[in-house]
C-alpha positions as CSV (number, residue, x, y, z in Angstrom):
1,M,-77.0,-51.3,25.7
2,R,-79.3,-48.4,25.1
3,A,-82.3,-50.8,24.5
4,I,-81.6,-52.6,27.8
5,L,-81.3,-49.2,29.7
6,A,-84.6,-48.0,28.2
7,A,-86.4,-51.2,29.1
8,A,-85.1,-51.0,32.7
9,I,-86.3,-47.4,33.0
10,L,-89.8,-48.2,31.8
11,A,-90.0,-51.3,33.9
12,G,-88.7,-49.7,37.1
13,S,-90.8,-46.5,37.0
14,T,-94.5,-45.6,37.1
15,S,-95.8,-45.5,33.5
16,W,-96.7,-42.1,32.1
17,A,-100.5,-42.6,32.7
18,G,-100.3,-45.3,35.4
19,P,-100.9,-45.1,39.1
20,I,-98.4,-43.5,41.5
21,V,-96.4,-45.9,43.6
22,R,-96.4,-44.1,47.0
23,E,-93.4,-43.6,49.1
24,P,-93.5,-43.0,52.9
25,G,-93.5,-39.3,53.9
26,V,-94.0,-38.0,50.3
27,I,-96.7,-35.4,49.6
28,Y,-98.7,-36.2,46.5
29,L,-100.4,-33.3,44.5
30,S,-103.1,-35.7,43.4
31,D,-104.4,-35.8,47.0
32,F,-105.4,-32.1,46.5
33,E,-106.7,-32.6,42.9
34,L,-103.7,-30.7,41.5
35,T,-103.5,-32.5,38.3
36,D,-102.2,-29.7,36.0
37,A,-99.0,-28.5,37.7
38,R,-96.7,-28.2,34.8
39,F,-93.4,-26.3,34.9
40,P,-90.5,-25.9,32.5
41,L,-87.1,-27.4,33.1
42,T,-84.1,-25.1,33.6
43,G,-81.9,-27.6,31.7
44,P,-81.2,-31.3,31.2
45,A,-82.0,-33.0,34.5
46,N,-80.7,-36.2,35.9
47,C,-83.7,-38.2,37.4
48,Y,-84.0,-41.0,39.8
49,F,-86.5,-43.8,40.6
50,D,-86.5,-43.1,44.4
51,A,-86.9,-40.0,46.5
52,N,-83.5,-40.7,48.1
53,M,-81.9,-40.1,44.7
54,K,-80.0,-43.4,44.7
55,R,-81.3,-45.3,41.6
56,Y,-80.4,-43.4,38.5
57,A,-83.3,-43.4,35.9
58,G,-81.9,-41.2,33.1
59,T,-81.8,-37.6,31.9
60,L,-84.9,-35.5,31.2
61,R,-84.7,-33.8,27.8
62,F,-84.5,-30.0,27.6
63,P,-86.4,-27.9,26.8
64,Q,-89.8,-29.3,28.0
65,R,-92.5,-28.8,30.5
66,V,-92.9,-31.6,33.0
67,Q,-95.8,-32.5,35.4
68,L,-95.0,-32.1,39.1
69,D,-96.5,-35.1,40.9
70,A,-95.1,-35.1,44.4
71,V,-92.6,-33.5,46.9
72,S,-90.4,-35.6,49.2
73,P,-89.6,-34.7,52.9
74,A,-86.2,-33.5,51.7
75,G,-87.8,-31.2,49.1
76,M,-87.1,-33.2,46.0
77,Y,-89.6,-33.2,43.1
78,R,-91.3,-36.2,41.5
79,V,-92.1,-35.3,37.9
80,R,-93.4,-37.0,34.7
81,G,-91.7,-36.1,31.5
82,N,-89.7,-37.3,28.5
83,A,-86.2,-38.6,29.1
84,R,-83.7,-39.5,26.4
85,Q,-84.9,-43.1,26.7
86,G,-88.7,-42.3,26.6
87,G,-91.4,-41.3,29.0
88,V,-90.5,-41.6,32.7
89,A,-91.8,-40.7,36.1
90,A,-88.9,-40.0,38.4
91,W,-87.3,-37.6,41.0
92,I,-85.3,-34.6,40.3
93,E,-83.6,-31.8,42.3
94,P,-85.7,-28.7,42.8
95,Q,-83.3,-26.4,40.9
96,F,-84.2,-28.1,37.7
97,L,-87.8,-26.7,37.8
98,D,-88.5,-23.1,36.8
99,G,-91.5,-21.1,38.0
100,V,-92.4,-23.1,41.1
101,P,-93.7,-20.7,43.8
102,E,-91.3,-20.2,46.7
103,D,-93.9,-21.1,49.3
104,L,-95.3,-24.1,47.4
105,V,-93.6,-26.7,49.6
106,P,-94.6,-25.1,52.9
107,R,-98.2,-24.8,51.7
108,L,-98.2,-28.4,50.5
109,R,-96.9,-29.5,53.9
110,A,-99.6,-27.5,55.7
111,A,-102.3,-28.9,53.4
112,D,-101.1,-32.5,53.9
113,E,-101.0,-32.1,57.7
114,R,-104.6,-30.8,57.5
115,R,-105.6,-33.7,55.2
116,R,-104.3,-36.3,57.6
117,E,-106.1,-34.7,60.5
118,V,-109.4,-34.6,58.6
119,E,-109.1,-38.2,57.4
120,E,-108.7,-39.3,61.0
121,L,-112.0,-37.4,61.9
122,I,-113.8,-38.9,58.9
123,A,-112.6,-42.4,60.0
124,R,-114.3,-41.8,63.4
125,N,-117.4,-40.3,61.7
126,E,-116.8,-37.0,63.4
127,V,-117.0,-33.4,62.3
128,A,-115.0,-30.3,63.2
129,I,-115.1,-26.6,62.6
130,G,-113.2,-25.8,59.5
131,M,-114.2,-28.9,57.5
132,T,-115.7,-28.5,54.1
133,L,-119.2,-29.6,52.8
134,D,-117.6,-32.5,51.0
135,E,-115.6,-33.6,54.1
136,V,-118.7,-33.5,56.3
137,G,-120.6,-35.5,53.8
138,R,-117.9,-38.2,53.7
139,S,-117.9,-38.3,57.5
140,L,-121.6,-38.3,58.3
141,G,-123.3,-39.1,55.0
142,K,-126.4,-37.5,53.6
143,P,-128.2,-35.2,56.1
144,Q,-131.8,-35.8,57.0
145,K,-132.6,-32.1,56.5
146,R,-130.8,-29.3,54.8
147,S,-131.4,-25.6,54.2
148,S,-129.5,-22.7,52.5
149,T,-129.5,-18.9,52.6
150,T,-127.7,-16.4,50.5
151,N,-127.1,-12.8,51.7
152,R,-124.5,-10.0,51.5
153,E,-122.1,-12.0,53.7
154,G,-122.2,-15.0,51.5
155,S,-123.9,-18.4,51.3
156,T,-124.9,-20.3,54.4
157,Q,-126.1,-23.9,54.7
158,K,-127.4,-25.9,57.5
159,F,-127.3,-29.7,57.7
160,E,-129.3,-31.7,60.3
161,Y,-128.2,-35.2,61.1
162,V,-130.2,-37.6,63.3
163,R,-127.9,-39.9,65.3
164,Y,-128.9,-43.4,66.1
165,K,-127.7,-46.3,68.3
166,L,-128.5,-50.0,67.9
167,V,-130.6,-51.3,70.8
168,P,-130.8,-55.1,71.2
169,Q,-134.3,-56.7,71.4
170,T,-134.9,-60.3,72.1
171,V,-137.8,-61.9,70.3
172,Y,-139.3,-65.3,71.4
173,T,-141.1,-67.5,68.9
174,P,-142.8,-70.8,69.6
175,T,-141.1,-74.0,68.5
176,Y,-141.6,-77.8,68.8
177,A,-138.6,-80.0,69.5
178,Q,-138.2,-83.8,69.5
179,T,-135.5,-85.7,71.4
180,V,-134.5,-89.3,70.8
181,L,-134.4,-91.1,74.1
182,G,-133.2,-94.5,72.8
183,I,-133.1,-97.0,70.0
184,T,-133.9,-100.7,70.6
185,P,-132.9,-103.1,67.7
186,D,-135.2,-106.1,66.8
187,P,-133.0,-108.6,64.9
188,R,-136.0,-110.8,64.1
189,W,-137.6,-108.3,61.8
190,R,-134.5,-106.2,61.1
191,L,-136.3,-103.3,62.6
192,E,-135.5,-100.8,65.3
193,T,-137.7,-99.3,68.0
194,V,-137.1,-95.6,68.4
195,V,-138.3,-93.9,71.6
196,M,-138.7,-90.1,71.3
197,R,-140.1,-87.3,73.4
198,G,-141.4,-84.1,72.0
199,G,-142.4,-80.8,73.5
200,Y,-143.3,-77.2,72.9
201,G,-141.0,-74.3,73.8
202,L,-139.8,-70.9,72.9
203,N,-136.9,-70.0,70.6
204,A,-135.1,-66.8,71.5
205,S,-133.5,-64.6,68.8
206,T,-131.9,-61.1,69.2
207,I,-132.5,-58.3,66.7
208,Y,-131.1,-54.7,66.8
209,V,-133.3,-51.7,66.4
210,K,-132.1,-48.2,65.4
211,V,-133.2,-45.8,68.1
212,P,-132.7,-42.0,67.6
213,V,-130.5,-40.6,70.4
214,G,-130.0,-37.0,69.3
215,T,-129.3,-34.6,66.5
216,I,-126.3,-32.7,65.1
217,N,-126.8,-29.4,63.3
218,V,-123.9,-28.3,61.2
219,S,-123.8,-24.7,59.9
220,F,-121.6,-23.7,57.0
221,L,-120.5,-20.3,55.8
222,N,-119.3,-20.3,52.2
223,G,-118.8,-24.1,52.3
224,I,-116.8,-24.2,55.5
225,V,-118.2,-25.5,58.9
226,E,-118.7,-22.4,61.1
227,S,-120.6,-24.0,64.0
228,I,-121.8,-27.3,65.3
229,E,-124.9,-27.6,67.5
230,E,-125.8,-30.9,69.2
231,S,-128.5,-32.4,71.3
232,E,-127.9,-34.8,74.2
233,G,-126.7,-38.2,73.2
234,T,-124.8,-37.3,70.1
235,L,-121.1,-38.1,69.5
236,V,-119.9,-34.6,69.0
237,G,-119.3,-32.8,72.3
238,A,-119.4,-29.1,73.3
239,D,-115.6,-29.1,72.8
240,A,-115.9,-29.9,69.1
241,S,-112.6,-30.2,67.2
242,I,-111.3,-27.3,65.1
243,V,-109.2,-27.8,62.0
244,V,-107.7,-25.1,59.8
245,P,-109.7,-24.2,56.7
246,P,-108.4,-25.7,53.4
247,V,-105.0,-24.3,52.4
248,N,-105.0,-22.3,49.1
249,L,-102.8,-24.2,46.7
250,V,-103.7,-22.2,43.6
251,W,-100.8,-20.4,41.9
């Protein structure tokens, strides 16, 4: 019976080093590069395969430090640790983790809300005040020009992007075409007489040419977008979006 239970746990859960199977509404620490969030258990903890705490997975051994992977909308913790049946990745109630900052969950929710907003901007190739250097690079790519300055107030950078649009151009090339007008069979010689007509003409083809339509200058202060300056024709308007700066998740 124990062997069957152990096999079920290992088969139904994410392996110790394997990828995380995501659940709707869950905040995952890996989205914020928090890969070393280890906390001690307060005692033996019952753990479950799902965030709704319905499918029993086993009991985590005590004492040990477990890796915190995610937080559910209800405030449950997904951890990786050693159960009595072996390594397991499963959900536990928050009282079984010691040393977790009281404001960790609110900070994670604020960080996740910002992350979703930034990902939507990146998907539209837009920038906003409050984004980081890396986020702007993911949205707009590599700048055509860049400069940096360091003074008492900190480090400033300026990225310049040239925006383009694709303009269609039709190109005509000379061509010669032949048309079959008719075929007359000749049974005596097992031949056919083919009547054709040829003529010269023009073949039209459309190509798209990149034409510059404006520039975007993005200014950073200590790695955070402080201002956005645009020329006419670019995609970022005078009412550029604003997102909150990255949430501090260090404890």
